[in-house]
N, C-alpha and C positions, 0 to 999 in steps of 0.2 A: 926619401926624394923622389920627386916626380921624374919617372924615366925620360919624359919628353925633353927636360933640361939638360939631360947628358947625352942625347943623341945626336951624332954628327950632322944628322939631316933634319930640316924642319918638319913639323908634322904635315901629313898629307893633306889635310884641309887647307893649310896655309900655303902650300906649294901649289895646290890647284888654283888657289885664288890669285896668287902672283901671276901664273902662267895666264889666266883668263884676263888679267889686267893688262899683261903685255900684248895680248892678241888685240884687245879693244882699244889700245892706242893706234893700231894701224886699220882696224876694220869693226864696224859695227853689225856686220852681217850675221844672222842667226841661222846656222845651218839646220837642215832637216836630216840630212843623210851624211854619215862618215865613211870615208874610204881609207883603207890600208892598201898600198900599191906595192907589192913585192919585187924581188928580182928581176929586173929587165922589162917591168911593167909600168913603170914611173910615166912613159910618154903620155898616158892618159891624162895625166894632170895638166899636160900642156893644151890639152883641150878644154879645160876649164876656163870659163870667162872670169877671170881672176879679179877679185875685190882687193886682195892682199896675199903676199907670198913672203913668209918669215923663215929664215933659216933657223934650224934647230938652235944654233948657238945663242940666238936671242931670246929662247924661251926658257924660263925657269923650269926645272925638273926634267929637262931634255938632255940627253948625252949627244954627242956627235955621231952621226951615222958614218961607219968606216967601211961597211961592206961593199963590194963591187955592184955597180948597177943601182946604187941607192943615192939619190942626190941629196937627201938630208933637208927637204923643206916642207913646210905646212902652207898648204894653198887654200884659200878661201874664195868662193865665188859661186857661179851657176854653172850646171851641167844638165843638158837634156831638159832644161825648164825648171830644175831643182836647185835649191840652195844647198851647197855641199862644202864640206872640209875635207881635205885629202892629205894623207901622209905620202908625199913622193919619196918612197924609201922609208924603212922602218928601222927601229933598233932591235938587236939580237942579244940574246943571253950570252953567246959565245964572245961578244965584244968587250966583256968584263963588267955589265952592268948586272944589277940583280933582275929577277924575273919581274918583280914590282916596278923597276925602273924601266924596263923594257917596254912594258904594257902602259906606263903612265900616260902617254899621248891620248890613249883611249879615254881615260878619265877626263882630260882636258876637252876633248871633241864632245863628250857627253855634257860636260859643263857648259859648253859654248851653246847648246840647244840641240845637238843630234841625239836623235832616239833610236836610230837604226845604224847599224855597222855592216858594211860589205868588206870582208877581209880577204885577201888574194895572196898567192904565193906562187913561186916555181918550186918544183918538187921532182923528185925521182919516182918513177914508176916501179911498183913491185908486182903488179899484176902482169903476168906474161902474155895476157891476151891483149894488152894495150899496147900503144906505140908513141914515141916521143912527139910532142907537138900537140897532143890531144888535150881538151879542157875538162876537168873534172868538177863536179858538184860534190861539196864536202857534206857527207850524211852525218858523220861522227868523228870523233879523233881519240887517239891514244897519247897521253902524256908521258913520254919516256925521258923526259929532260932531268928528271929528279930534282924539279923545282917547282913552285906554285907561287904566282904572284900575290896571292891572299893571305901568305904567311904573316905572322905577327899580329899586333892588337887590331881589332876590328872597328871600323867607324860604323855604326849602325845607320848613321843618316846617309850612308853610301850604299849600303846593301846588307844582306844577312850575314851572320857568322858562317853558315853553312849553306852556301847555294847549291840548289839541285841541277845538275848538268845533264840530266836524261835527255832533254831536247835543247841542247846548247844552240843548234841550228834550227831556226824558226821553222815549224812544219808547213805553216801557210807560204812562207817564202820559197821553201823547196818546190812546192807545186807551182808557184808562180815562175820560178826559174826553169821548170822544165816546159811550161806552156810558151814561155818567150823564147826559148831555144828553139823549139819546133816551129814557131812563127818565123824566126830568123833562119831556119834551115841550118842550125849550127848543132854539130855532134857534141854531145855532152855526156861524158862518163859520170858514174855516181860511184862513191866509195868512202873508204875510211882513210883518214890522213893520220900518220904516226909522226910525232915530233921528237927529235933528238936534240941534244945540247949542241953537238958540234964542237969546234969547227972540223975535225976530221970525219971523213965520210965513213959509213959503216963497213964492217968486215963481211966476208962472204957468210960466216956462221950467223952473225947477227941479221943479215938480211933473210935468211932461211928462217930464223926464229919470228921476225916480225910477220913475215908472210903467213906464217903458221898461226899467228895471233889472229889474223883477219884484216891486216893492214894493206891497203891497196897502193899507198903513195907514202913517201918519207920525205922530210924536211927539217928545218932547223928554225922554225918560227911558228907564229899563228896561235898556238893553243894558250899562251899567256894572255894575249889580247882578247881572245874569246871569253876566257874565265872572267877577266876584269869587265868586259862589256856585260856579260851576264850578271855580274855582281851589281852593276850600276843599273840594271834592269833594262838594257837595251836589246833589241831584237837583232839576230845576227843571221848573215848570210855569207857562205864561205865558198869561194872559187879557187881552183888550181889550174896552174899550167903544167902538164908533164913535159919537163925539159930534157930528160933523159931516162933511160931505162936501167934501174939499179937491180939487176938480175945476178944472183949469187954465182951462177954458172956461165956467166957472160964472159967474153975475152977483153972486154974495154968498159973502162968507167969514164964517164965524161968529165971534164975539168970545168973550172970557171967559165972560161971563154966559150965553151960549147954550150953550157947552160943558158948564158946570156944570149948567145946567138939564136937559140932555139925559141927563147922567151921573145925575142925581138920578131921572129918569122912569124910566131903565133899572135902577136900583139894585135894586128888589125881585128883579127876574129874576136880576141878577148875584149878588145874596146867596144865593138859593136854590141856585144852581149851585155856588157856592164852599162852602156848607155840607154839600152833598151829597157835594162832592169830598173836603172835609176828613173826613168820616166813613169814607171808603174808601182815602185815600192810605196 
């Protein structure tokens, strides 16, 4: 028997097609760029000259976004003179979806026309030389979620069975981000992002281990989206806001409220950098 007939979920290709159809009922805009706006960074979507705004609940293949600071809306429109589609809040593995379901919106955004993905997140700082509120350019990542969104049968029309991730973040985009940050007089750290599944924060022993591995920041998102984007052949740029310092020998660990507060304080600088990048990507 064909395994697809026994699966509780429709095949990926059909789900993407249904999601595209749902979007096209509201908007004919073909985006050039896709944006994933993480915790506390969603206000950038409010600056988009929107052609359509769709709640995730109206889109096939999407799960509700339940994380604090995530509005759970897909916004299509123009930003800095470019056609964009933005996730105002993302889906997380810890919310009970699979890695593939968490990253499904990236497949939709690519199917709508986006060839470039700017992915962002709020994260904890592991590098003791950094401080909360700074921005980081993601150079590489460590997937410590114990999950991969590409598990299961591979659709060769979407991408290769074994995608190479040596340069998951586009080298030309990294250089552009450096130039734009200098031109805008924005401090931009550079480092490695490590993803855990969450939702619990890491222990002191785990933080020491992650730092020894070479990680500069830690979070609970992003890597699954980047893997799917690269599988689809998209070019990727990753930005982080360091919202708290996750230092193993510290006396305090930030909570949700502090993370969102710091993200909001860094928001104007983050938005200025992203809009300058969007104009040039």
